[in-house]
N, CA, C and O atoms as CSV, one atom per row, in Angstrom:
chain,resi,resn,atom,element,x,y,z
A,1,MET,N,N,1.035,-1.312,0.259
A,1,MET,CA,C,0.267,0.051,-0.079
A,1,MET,C,C,0.523,1.626,0.279
A,1,MET,O,O,-0.271,2.567,0.253
A,2,VAL,N,N,2.188,1.576,0.692
A,2,VAL,CA,C,2.695,2.591,0.972
A,2,VAL,C,C,3.176,3.020,-0.758
A,2,VAL,O,O,3.529,4.151,-1.091
A,3,VAL,N,N,3.064,1.617,-1.859
A,3,VAL,CA,C,4.004,2.203,-2.941
A,3,VAL,C,C,3.050,2.654,-3.533
A,3,VAL,O,O,3.294,3.647,-4.218
A,4,GLN,N,N,1.790,2.202,-3.525
A,4,GLN,CA,C,0.748,3.098,-4.256
A,4,GLN,C,C,0.339,4.291,-3.659
A,4,GLN,O,O,-0.404,5.099,-4.216
A,5,VAL,N,N,0.699,4.391,-2.796
A,5,VAL,CA,C,0.360,6.242,-1.704
A,5,VAL,C,C,1.564,6.885,-2.314
A,5,VAL,O,O,1.548,8.082,-2.028
A,6,GLU,N,N,2.307,6.655,-2.835
A,6,GLU,CA,C,3.487,7.192,-3.296
A,6,GLU,C,C,3.590,7.688,-4.035
A,6,GLU,O,O,3.983,8.853,-4.075
A,7,ASP,N,N,3.083,6.579,-5.488
A,7,ASP,CA,C,2.523,6.516,-7.062
A,7,ASP,C,C,1.286,7.619,-6.887
A,7,ASP,O,O,1.156,8.521,-7.715
A,8,PHE,N,N,0.705,7.531,-6.151
A,8,PHE,CA,C,-0.643,8.356,-6.161
A,8,PHE,C,C,-0.050,9.856,-5.775
A,8,PHE,O,O,-0.788,10.809,-6.022
A,9,ILE,N,N,0.647,9.992,-5.456
A,9,ILE,CA,C,1.130,11.472,-4.716
A,9,ILE,C,C,2.071,11.823,-6.099
A,9,ILE,O,O,1.777,12.861,-6.690
A,10,ASP,N,N,2.999,11.136,-6.543
A,10,ASP,CA,C,3.644,11.470,-7.583
A,10,ASP,C,C,2.876,11.974,-8.374
A,10,ASP,O,O,2.996,13.045,-8.969
A,11,ARG,N,N,1.902,11.086,-8.422
A,11,ARG,CA,C,1.109,11.162,-10.364
A,11,ARG,C,C,0.120,12.832,-10.064
A,11,ARG,O,O,-0.438,13.579,-10.867
A,12,TRP,N,N,0.238,12.884,-8.854
A,12,TRP,CA,C,-1.244,14.004,-8.312
A,12,TRP,C,C,-0.351,15.598,-8.146
A,12,TRP,O,O,-0.800,16.701,-8.458
A,13,LEU,N,N,1.395,15.210,-7.402
A,13,LEU,CA,C,1.299,16.658,-7.129
A,13,LEU,C,C,1.876,16.918,-7.767
A,13,LEU,O,O,2.906,17.153,-7.135
A,14,GLY,N,N,2.144,17.191,-9.228
A,14,GLY,CA,C,2.832,17.542,-10.549
A,14,GLY,C,C,1.500,18.014,-11.507
A,14,GLY,O,O,1.564,18.488,-12.641
A,15,SER,N,N,0.138,17.709,-10.614
A,15,SER,CA,C,-1.045,18.064,-11.772
A,15,SER,C,C,-1.078,19.710,-11.509
A,15,SER,O,O,-1.070,20.254,-10.405
A,16,GLY,N,N,-1.112,20.271,-12.637
A,16,GLY,CA,C,-1.208,21.562,-13.218
A,16,GLY,C,C,-2.553,22.290,-13.779
A,16,GLY,O,O,-2.888,23.473,-13.714
A,17,GLY,N,N,-3.264,21.055,-14.408
A,17,GLY,CA,C,-4.900,21.179,-14.775
A,17,GLY,C,C,-5.503,21.605,-14.302
A,17,GLY,O,O,-4.925,21.876,-13.249
A,18,SER,N,N,-7.107,22.201,-14.231
A,18,SER,CA,C,-7.811,23.052,-13.755
A,18,SER,C,C,-8.439,21.913,-12.569
A,18,SER,O,O,-8.226,20.704,-12.665
A,19,GLU,N,N,-9.353,22.622,-11.300
A,19,GLU,CA,C,-10.674,21.494,-10.881
A,19,GLU,C,C,-10.856,21.105,-11.562
A,19,GLU,O,O,-10.455,19.956,-11.749
A,20,MET,N,N,-11.774,21.922,-12.663
A,20,MET,CA,C,-12.880,21.186,-13.559
A,20,MET,C,C,-12.300,19.760,-14.069
A,20,MET,O,O,-12.782,18.675,-13.744
A,21,ALA,N,N,-11.356,19.915,-14.790
A,21,ALA,CA,C,-10.405,18.907,-15.449
A,21,ALA,C,C,-10.406,18.147,-14.478
A,21,ALA,O,O,-11.463,17.517,-14.469
A,22,THR,N,N,-9.784,17.895,-13.686
A,22,THR,CA,C,-9.011,17.338,-13.054
A,22,THR,C,C,-9.798,16.445,-11.641
A,22,THR,O,O,-9.189,15.463,-11.216
A,23,ALA,N,N,-10.586,16.678,-11.249
A,23,ALA,CA,C,-11.227,16.977,-9.772
A,23,ALA,C,C,-11.609,15.335,-9.857
A,23,ALA,O,O,-11.037,14.526,-9.127
A,24,GLN,N,N,-12.784,14.883,-10.966
A,24,GLN,CA,C,-13.453,13.634,-10.814
A,24,GLN,C,C,-12.327,12.434,-10.992
A,24,GLN,O,O,-12.484,11.342,-10.445
A,25,SER,N,N,-11.155,12.749,-11.824
A,25,SER,CA,C,-10.179,12.035,-11.595
A,25,SER,C,C,-9.385,11.619,-11.177
A,25,SER,O,O,-8.747,10.614,-11.491
A,26,PHE,N,N,-9.162,13.040,-9.564
A,26,PHE,CA,C,-8.630,12.785,-8.626
A,26,PHE,C,C,-9.225,11.880,-7.295
A,26,PHE,O,O,-8.763,11.050,-6.512
A,27,ALA,N,N,-10.545,12.563,-7.530
A,27,ALA,CA,C,-11.634,11.223,-6.290
A,27,ALA,C,C,-11.743,10.021,-7.107
A,27,ALA,O,O,-11.457,9.151,-6.284
A,28,ILE,N,N,-11.998,9.371,-8.305
A,28,ILE,CA,C,-12.448,7.996,-8.215
A,28,ILE,C,C,-11.043,7.708,-7.938
A,28,ILE,O,O,-11.033,6.902,-7.007
A,29,GLU,N,N,-9.336,8.105,-8.465
A,29,GLU,CA,C,-8.281,7.416,-8.027
A,29,GLU,C,C,-8.169,7.207,-6.279
A,29,GLU,O,O,-7.798,6.198,-5.679
A,30,LEU,N,N,-8.588,8.420,-5.757
A,30,LEU,CA,C,-8.612,8.376,-4.037
A,30,LEU,C,C,-9.303,7.306,-3.636
A,30,LEU,O,O,-8.846,6.487,-2.839
A,31,THR,N,N,-10.704,7.220,-4.272
A,31,THR,CA,C,-11.632,5.975,-3.915
A,31,THR,C,C,-10.977,4.394,-4.436
A,31,THR,O,O,-11.337,3.456,-3.724
A,32,GLU,N,N,-10.496,4.213,-5.049
A,32,GLU,CA,C,-9.712,3.159,-5.744
A,32,GLU,C,C,-8.415,2.820,-4.345
A,32,GLU,O,O,-8.247,1.801,-3.675
A,33,LEU,N,N,-7.789,3.961,-4.325
A,33,LEU,CA,C,-6.354,3.880,-3.674
A,33,LEU,C,C,-6.610,3.184,-2.435
A,33,LEU,O,O,-6.124,2.099,-2.113
A,34,LEU,N,N,-8.024,4.434,-1.252
A,34,LEU,CA,C,-8.546,3.944,-0.066
A,34,LEU,C,C,-9.620,2.405,-0.070
A,34,LEU,O,O,-9.968,1.877,0.986
A,35,GLY,N,N,-10.041,1.840,-1.516
A,35,GLY,CA,C,-10.327,0.480,-1.178
A,35,GLY,C,C,-11.829,0.628,-0.946
A,35,GLY,O,O,-12.508,-0.359,-0.662
A,36,VAL,N,N,-12.718,2.689,-1.147
A,36,VAL,CA,C,-14.066,2.438,-1.124
A,36,VAL,C,C,-14.701,2.428,-2.512
A,36,VAL,O,O,-14.212,2.153,-3.608
A,37,ASP,N,N,-15.930,2.807,-2.153
A,37,ASP,CA,C,-16.726,2.571,-3.321
A,37,ASP,C,C,-16.270,4.115,-4.283
A,37,ASP,O,O,-15.660,5.133,-3.956
A,38,ARG,N,N,-16.927,3.650,-5.607
A,38,ARG,CA,C,-16.627,4.563,-6.111
A,38,ARG,C,C,-18.066,5.822,-6.064
A,38,ARG,O,O,-18.985,5.750,-5.248
A,39,PRO,N,N,-17.971,6.603,-6.841
A,39,PRO,CA,C,-19.243,7.374,-6.421
A,39,PRO,C,C,-20.331,7.318,-7.562
A,39,PRO,O,O,-20.043,7.485,-8.748
A,40,ASN,N,N,-21.753,7.038,-7.047
A,40,ASN,CA,C,-22.640,6.740,-7.831
A,40,ASN,C,C,-22.880,7.603,-9.496
A,40,ASN,O,O,-22.723,8.795,-9.759
A,41,VAL,N,N,-23.247,6.617,-10.274
A,41,VAL,CA,C,-23.459,7.280,-12.039
A,41,VAL,C,C,-24.917,7.504,-11.070
A,41,VAL,O,O,-25.472,6.957,-10.117
A,42,SER,N,N,-25.121,8.659,-11.972
A,42,SER,CA,C,-26.615,9.557,-11.319
A,42,SER,C,C,-27.403,9.164,-12.473
A,42,SER,O,O,-26.854,8.503,-13.355
A,43,ASP,N,N,-27.955,9.311,-12.519
A,43,ASP,CA,C,-29.118,8.951,-14.006
A,43,ASP,C,C,-30.123,10.313,-14.522
A,43,ASP,O,O,-30.296,11.174,-13.660
A,44,LYS,N,N,-30.749,10.525,-15.814
A,44,LYS,CA,C,-30.899,11.362,-16.092
A,44,LYS,C,C,-32.011,12.210,-14.663
A,44,LYS,O,O,-32.124,13.428,-14.797
A,45,ASP,N,N,-32.515,11.772,-13.813
A,45,ASP,CA,C,-33.917,12.147,-13.789
A,45,ASP,C,C,-32.789,12.544,-11.756
A,45,ASP,O,O,-33.418,12.596,-10.699
A,46,GLY,N,N,-31.628,12.686,-11.806
A,46,GLY,CA,C,-31.206,13.021,-10.848
A,46,GLY,C,C,-31.458,11.954,-9.316
A,46,GLY,O,O,-31.483,12.301,-8.135
A,47,ASP,N,N,-31.618,10.570,-9.943
A,47,ASP,CA,C,-31.311,9.569,-8.787
A,47,ASP,C,C,-29.883,9.491,-8.397
A,47,ASP,O,O,-28.985,9.844,-9.161
A,48,PHE,N,N,-29.659,8.987,-7.102
A,48,PHE,CA,C,-28.213,8.375,-6.616
A,48,PHE,C,C,-28.021,9.529,-6.069
A,48,PHE,O,O,-26.820,9.780,-6.177
A,49,LEU,N,N,-28.772,10.687,-5.335
A,49,LEU,CA,C,-27.902,11.677,-4.899
A,49,LEU,C,C,-26.828,11.553,-3.872
A,49,LEU,O,O,-25.846,12.273,-3.692
A,50,ASP,N,N,-27.368,10.101,-3.007
A,50,ASP,CA,C,-26.183,10.415,-1.835
A,50,ASP,C,C,-24.577,10.169,-1.583
A,50,ASP,O,O,-23.835,10.282,-0.607
A,51,TYR,N,N,-24.412,9.766,-2.985
A,51,TYR,CA,C,-23.130,9.518,-3.060
A,51,TYR,C,C,-23.126,9.875,-4.661
A,51,TYR,O,O,-23.590,9.006,-5.398
A,52,ARG,N,N,-22.561,11.276,-5.353
A,52,ARG,CA,C,-21.999,11.506,-6.612
A,52,ARG,C,C,-21.681,12.610,-6.456
A,52,ARG,O,O,-21.831,13.339,-5.475
A,53,PHE,N,N,-21.164,12.817,-7.541
A,53,PHE,CA,C,-20.266,14.429,-8.105
A,53,PHE,C,C,-21.721,14.887,-8.674
A,53,PHE,O,O,-22.690,14.341,-9.200
A,54,GLU,N,N,-21.250,16.471,-8.190
A,54,GLU,CA,C,-21.959,17.387,-9.009
A,54,GLU,C,C,-23.502,17.350,-8.218
A,54,GLU,O,O,-24.474,17.700,-8.887
A,55,ARG,N,N,-23.649,17.039,-7.176
A,55,ARG,CA,C,-25.090,17.229,-6.291
A,55,ARG,C,C,-25.494,18.330,-6.656
A,55,ARG,O,O,-24.782,19.260,-6.277
A,56,PRO,N,N,-26.507,18.643,-7.345
A,56,PRO,CA,C,-27.575,19.968,-7.367
A,56,PRO,C,C,-27.611,20.239,-5.637
A,56,PRO,O,O,-27.301,19.395,-4.797
A,57,VAL,N,N,-27.942,21.240,-5.441
A,57,VAL,CA,C,-28.241,21.999,-4.419
A,57,VAL,C,C,-28.809,23.562,-4.427
A,57,VAL,O,O,-28.457,24.385,-5.272
A,58,THR,N,N,-29.606,23.797,-3.508
A,58,THR,CA,C,-30.029,24.831,-3.463
A,58,THR,C,C,-29.619,26.035,-2.638
A,58,THR,O,O,-30.180,26.057,-1.542
A,59,LEU,N,N,-28.572,27.305,-2.932
A,59,LEU,CA,C,-27.742,27.900,-1.871
A,59,LEU,C,C,-28.464,29.326,-1.544
A,59,LEU,O,O,-28.737,30.146,-2.421
A,60,THR,N,N,-28.722,29.496,-0.211
A,60,THR,CA,C,-29.055,30.307,0.564
A,60,THR,C,C,-28.464,31.823,0.994
A,60,THR,O,O,-28.628,31.932,2.209
A,61,HIS,N,N,-28.147,32.432,0.714
A,61,HIS,CA,C,-27.419,33.619,0.875
A,61,HIS,C,C,-28.146,34.914,1.270
A,61,HIS,O,O,-28.781,35.456,0.365
A,62,THR,N,N,-28.155,35.669,2.845
A,62,THR,CA,C,-28.339,37.357,2.415
A,62,THR,C,C,-29.914,36.966,1.971
A,62,THR,O,O,-30.340,37.898,1.289
A,63,GLY,N,N,-31.041,35.788,2.140
A,63,GLY,CA,C,-31.800,35.341,1.980
A,63,GLY,C,C,-32.487,35.404,0.498
A,63,GLY,O,O,-33.702,35.429,0.300
A,64,ARG,N,N,-31.464,35.426,-0.505
A,64,ARG,CA,C,-31.465,34.673,-1.545
A,64,ARG,C,C,-31.026,33.830,-2.422
A,64,ARG,O,O,-29.813,33.876,-2.628
A,65,LYS,N,N,-31.788,32.883,-3.149
A,65,LYS,CA,C,-31.746,31.340,-3.497
A,65,LYS,C,C,-31.002,31.218,-4.378
A,65,LYS,O,O,-31.134,32.231,-5.066
A,66,ARG,N,N,-30.080,30.414,-4.917
A,66,ARG,CA,C,-29.801,30.214,-6.237
A,66,ARG,C,C,-29.370,28.419,-6.510
A,66,ARG,O,O,-29.335,27.402,-5.818
A,67,ASN,N,N,-29.239,28.597,-7.190
A,67,ASN,CA,C,-28.495,26.630,-7.668
A,67,ASN,C,C,-27.472,26.879,-6.801
A,67,ASN,O,O,-27.120,27.870,-6.162
A,68,GLY,N,N,-27.070,25.751,-6.922
A,68,GLY,CA,C,-25.339,25.560,-7.016
A,68,GLY,C,C,-25.297,23.782,-7.335
A,68,GLY,O,O,-26.190,22.947,-7.482
A,69,ARG,N,N,-23.623,23.705,-7.354
A,69,ARG,CA,C,-23.247,22.029,-7.142
A,69,ARG,C,C,-22.684,21.741,-5.750
A,69,ARG,O,O,-22.388,22.677,-5.006
A,70,ILE,N,N,-22.560,20.712,-5.453
A,70,ILE,CA,C,-21.350,20.205,-4.511
A,70,ILE,C,C,-20.514,19.393,-5.396
A,70,ILE,O,O,-21.034,18.894,-6.394
A,71,ASP,N,N,-19.181,19.192,-5.119
A,71,ASP,CA,C,-18.226,18.403,-6.145
A,71,ASP,C,C,-18.627,17.238,-5.824
A,71,ASP,O,O,-19.407,16.561,-6.494
A,72,LEU,N,N,-18.201,16.972,-4.946
A,72,LEU,CA,C,-18.609,15.591,-4.614
A,72,LEU,C,C,-18.939,15.998,-2.977
A,72,LEU,O,O,-18.298,16.542,-2.078
A,73,TYR,N,N,-20.655,15.274,-3.155
A,73,TYR,CA,C,-21.102,14.750,-2.104
A,73,TYR,C,C,-21.244,13.291,-1.759
A,73,TYR,O,O,-21.469,12.551,-2.717
A,74,LYS,N,N,-21.124,12.558,-0.161
A,74,LYS,CA,C,-21.556,11.497,-0.202
A,74,LYS,C,C,-22.218,12.042,1.596
A,74,LYS,O,O,-21.720,12.714,2.499
A,75,LYS,N,N,-23.566,11.310,1.419
A,75,LYS,CA,C,-24.716,11.664,2.524
A,75,LYS,C,C,-23.747,11.340,4.422
A,75,LYS,O,O,-23.306,10.202,4.575
A,76,GLY,N,N,-23.622,11.956,5.139
A,76,GLY,CA,C,-23.380,11.490,6.238
A,76,GLY,C,C,-22.091,11.611,6.793
A,76,GLY,O,O,-21.756,11.660,7.976
A,77,SER,N,N,-21.193,11.664,5.415
A,77,SER,CA,C,-19.389,11.262,5.625
A,77,SER,C,C,-18.851,12.908,6.097
A,77,SER,O,O,-17.632,13.067,6.165
A,78,LEU,N,N,-19.505,13.770,6.327
A,78,LEU,CA,C,-18.543,15.393,7.019
A,78,LEU,C,C,-19.416,16.043,8.208
A,78,LEU,O,O,-19.034,16.363,9.333
A,79,TYR,N,N,-20.471,16.128,7.735
A,79,TYR,CA,C,-21.979,16.866,8.349
A,79,TYR,C,C,-23.170,16.091,8.054
A,79,TYR,O,O,-23.464,16.072,6.859
A,80,PRO,N,N,-24.128,15.277,9.046
A,80,PRO,CA,C,-24.779,14.462,9.048
A,80,PRO,C,C,-25.981,14.877,8.394
A,80,PRO,O,O,-26.918,14.089,8.266
């Protein structure tokens, strides 16, 4: 596992790509390294919202609402 971790770090240390270009690849490779499930593939109806990329959310700030997205969301993983 140590070699795998070092390879992962070496691969991503030099990444110069934008977040949009690399975030999902990074997250998938990280889940593989950690031996946990990959995020679900969302369907056209937006199902599988508990663990997925680009989860739609409604953001409220100073009383104004707008649509947004969470890059990678997993229900219950950081906050209840």
